[in-house]
N, C-alpha and C positions, 0 to 999 in steps of 0.2 A: 661498438665495440665498447664491452663498460669494461672500465678498468680493472688490474689486478689488487684485488680484494687483500686488505693488511690482517696479516699472521696475526692473528691475537695469543698467547703465551697461556700455557697454561700455568695452575697455580707451582706445581712441580717445575716448569721452566722459570719463571719466576724465583721460586725460592733460589734456585740452581745458580741463577743470572748472579742476581745480589747477592751469595754466598762468595763466589769469584768474584764481586768488584765489578762486574758490569755497572757502571753508571747509566745506558741505557735504559734498562729495565727497572733501576735502583728509582730513577726519576717517572718510569710512568707507573709503579710501585704507589707513589708519593702520589703522583698523580690522581689513583685510583681511589688511597685511604680520604684523600681531599674532597673528592667528589660526593654529592649526597643524591646523587640516584642509587635507588636499593641494590642494583647488579654488583655495581661496583664497590660496595659496601660492602654485600655478600663475599665478594672475590679479594677487597682487601682484608677481611678481616682471616682468612682461611690463611693468608701469605703471612699476615702478621703473628698468630697463630704456632704457623711454622720455623716464625725467625725470633720466639722469643729465648729467651738469654745469652743471648753471643755478646753482649757486650759487660761482662764482668769487670775484665781488666779498660774500661774506656773512662775518659774525663769527660762530664759535662758540664762545660761551663757558659754561664750566662755573663752577658757585660750589655750595662744598661746605663744609662745620662739621661739627658735634657736632648732634644734636638740642638746640632749646634758643636756638639762634644766634641765630638773626631769620632765617631762609633767603627766608621767603616774602615777609614784610615786607619787607625789604631786593630783593627781585626785581621785587615789586610797584612800588615807590617809583624804581629803573630802569628797569621798563619805562614807567612815565607820562612821565619825566625823555626816555625813546625815543620816545617817540611825539608829546610836545611836541614835538621836532626833528622831525615829519615822517618818522621810521623806521618801516617795518614789525616789529613784533615775536612771536616764537614762543617760548612757554616750557613746556620739557616738565616737569611734574613729576613727577618719579619717587616714589612714596609703598613705603613697607614692605609689606609682604604676610604675610596671614596662613596659619599655615604647616598651616591646615586646610583653608581655603579656594580659598586662592594667592588671593586677590581682597587688593583695593585697601585699607588698615584704613581711611586715612584719605580715604578716597577718594568718602564722602558730605561731607564735609566743605566747607559755604562757604569757596572759596580766591580772593585778589587780584578780587573786584567790583571794584573800579574799574580796574582793569585792563583785564578780561574785559568791560567795556563801550565799551573804547575798539576801534572799525570799525579800524585800523591794529594790534589784537592779537589773535596765538592763543594761546588756551592751555588744553594736551593733561596730565591727569592719568593716570598708565597706573603699574597697580601691577608692583613689580620681579619679582614671578613666584619670589622665592628665587632673586634670580641675584647672586652677586656681581659688584662693581665699580662699585657704587653706580647703577648704568644699570639699562634692563629688557631685557629678551633684544632685542628689534629697535628699542633708542635710536639707532643710527648708520638703518638704515635709515631711520627716522621723519625724522631728520634731513635727510637726503637728498629726502623728499619737500615739506618747508617750504619748502625750500630755492629745491623748484622752483615753489613758490608765490609765488614774488617776498615772503617775510620777508627782511629783511637782516641782521637780528642773531637767532639762535637760543640759549636761553640753557634749558642740563638741570640743572635742579634736583635733586643725588642725594640718596639715599637718607639718607644719615649716618651711616656705621657703621664709621667709621676707614678702617684700612690696605686693606681690600676696594676703596675705593673710585679708586684705582690703574688701574683700568684706564679708567676715563671719561676717561683720559689721552689713549687712545689713539683719542679720537672727537670734538673739542674741540680749540681752538687757543689758550685761554688758561683758567688753570684761576684762581678767587679762592677763599682761605680765610677763611671768617667765621671770628671768634673773639668772647667775651663778654671785657668789663674782668675782671680778673682770674682771667686764666686761665694763668699759668706754670707752676702744676704740669702744668694739661695739655700744654704746650709738649714739656713732657720726652718722653711717651707720643707725641705723631702726629709730633716733626719730624723723625723719619729716615722717618715714610712721608709722608703727605700734603703734608707740608713740603717734600717734596723735587718735587716736581711740580708746587708752587703760583708763581703767575707775581705775583699778591702778592697780598696778604692784607689783612683792614679787621677792624680791631678793632667791632666791630658796636655799636649802643647806649651808642654815647659818648655821653647826654647827664645833662643838671643833672647827679646828686650822684656820678655814675660816673667823672664826665668828669679826672677825676685818676687816679683808678684806670686810666682807658681808658690815660691818656697810658703811665703807667709800664708797659702790658703790651706800647704798639706799640714802648718800647724797649728789650725784653725781645726781642721778636719778632725785633727790628733786630743785635740780637747772635746770635742761632741760627741768623739768614739766613747771617752773614758765615761760621756755621762750612760751611755747607752750600758743596757745591760747584754753581757756574752751572752754571742749568738749559740757557739759550740765552749763548752767548760773545757778551759785550758788554750783554747787559741787565742792568740794576739793580733786582733786585726790590725791591717799596716795600711800606712799613705805611703804611696810610691810617685814620684815624677817623670811623667812620660813624657817626649816627643815621636810620634807615631811617623812624620817627616822624617826626622833624623835617623828614626831608630833607635835613642835612646832610653832606657830602663826597661826593655821589650824582653828582655831576656831576665831580669831582676822578676819581672809577674810572673813570668811562667815558672820561676824556680820559687814563686812561692806558692804557687797553686799547687806545684809536685810537692812542695812541703805541706800541706794542708790536705793532700793525697793522702800520704804518709801518713801524718798524725790521724786523720779519722779512720782508715783502715788501719793502725796500730791499736786503736779501743774501742774497735769494733762499732762506733756509731756509723762509718761508711754503711755497711749492709744494712742497719735498721734506717739508714736518711734514702738508703736504694730501696728498702721495700714500703716506705712512707709513701715514697712517689709511685707504688704500683697499688698501693690503695686510694692516690686521689684519683687516681687515674681508671679506676675502675667502680668508682663512686659517680663519678662524670660525665663519665661511656653510660651509667645507665640510669644517671639526673637526665641526661641530655634524649636518650631513648623514653626515657619515660614521657619530657615533655611534648617532643616529636608526637609519640602516639594520642597523648590527650588534645592535641590542638587537628590533629587529624580527625580525632573520632568524628564520624557523620554527627552524633547527637549535641556533641560540641559545638561544631558548625550550625549545627541547625537554630539552637540556643544562644551562641552566643550574639549574634544581631540587637536580636532583641532587649537583649539583657544590658548589654553593651551601651544601648538608648537611653534606658531608665536610670543607668548609672552616669550620665553623661547630663539628662535631666533632670537627674535629681532628688528622682523620685524613692532610687532604691539609690543604698549607699554601698562604692567600693567590695566592702568589705562581705555584704549579702550576695551583692552580685557575683564576686568569686567564690563562696559556697553556691549557688545555686549550678554556676557552670558544672563544679566539682560531683554534684548531686547527679547533674544531667548526664555525667560519664560514668560514674560506679552505677549508678543505676541500670545500664544498657550491659555493663559489664556482669552483676551482679546475676543477669537475665539470660546470659549464653553460655551455653553448654558445656559445663566443666566446670562452673564456678562454683 
């Protein structure tokens, strides 16, 4: 006897369920968004089209920092603080991917257990799939779905790989950089990258005997920030001391984020920043689709192996080889009806 078939929700059922805060349907919709199957992609785009415009009052926070800075522990402490205050929080935890399986390296790790148990919290671990920018390929679309589900604070925990995380700046409103006490040497390497896009810095793990070292790191960060150009005119970026384990400084971080949100909304920059985020998403999707169509084109697949071999043999330059591949693509396109 055949097993009972799983019911596949319609677009209407997905949208209605997401708007009612159904976490199961939200998870399934995110899975569709992340899928590379054409039928899933079409369905995901229909759902996204219906869910747009739901996140006007939300705050999107990107939390970044080198591995070991305590991002997950900090995010759980912040999430607990926010849910205690009655806010609904979604956490998109981006994990590094295996270069072989493309799956999440830390995906099987138990994360944020206390926060996960809160009814007002939603946690989604996602493999980065080797995608640069500190986020996953569909992070921005996932943010839109979480906002449609009524989550007021969307926290994106980035991979923590250095300057490539700058891309996450195009999809969040506020970026918090976490560093460890005694990170003076590290600052020299990151201040022209992540520090330039940070809206605030938290010296984390500033507890017990590390408090004094943390205060010195705070002074170093404040000096470094003074050497950098303003990110938002009129907004003074703060350096805060936090201890996720002790819960110290977590409230101050959230107050700083709220103050930033209020200042940006009052100046009109908030709306303009959201418009730029949509512009970036629009171009990113168009470029991705164009790249996929290009490499999947039969003419390109046919010509690619031969041209690539000539490039590797040194009989053809990479520049000329790339142009020949483009010519093969556009030649076929120009011969198609309606071109």
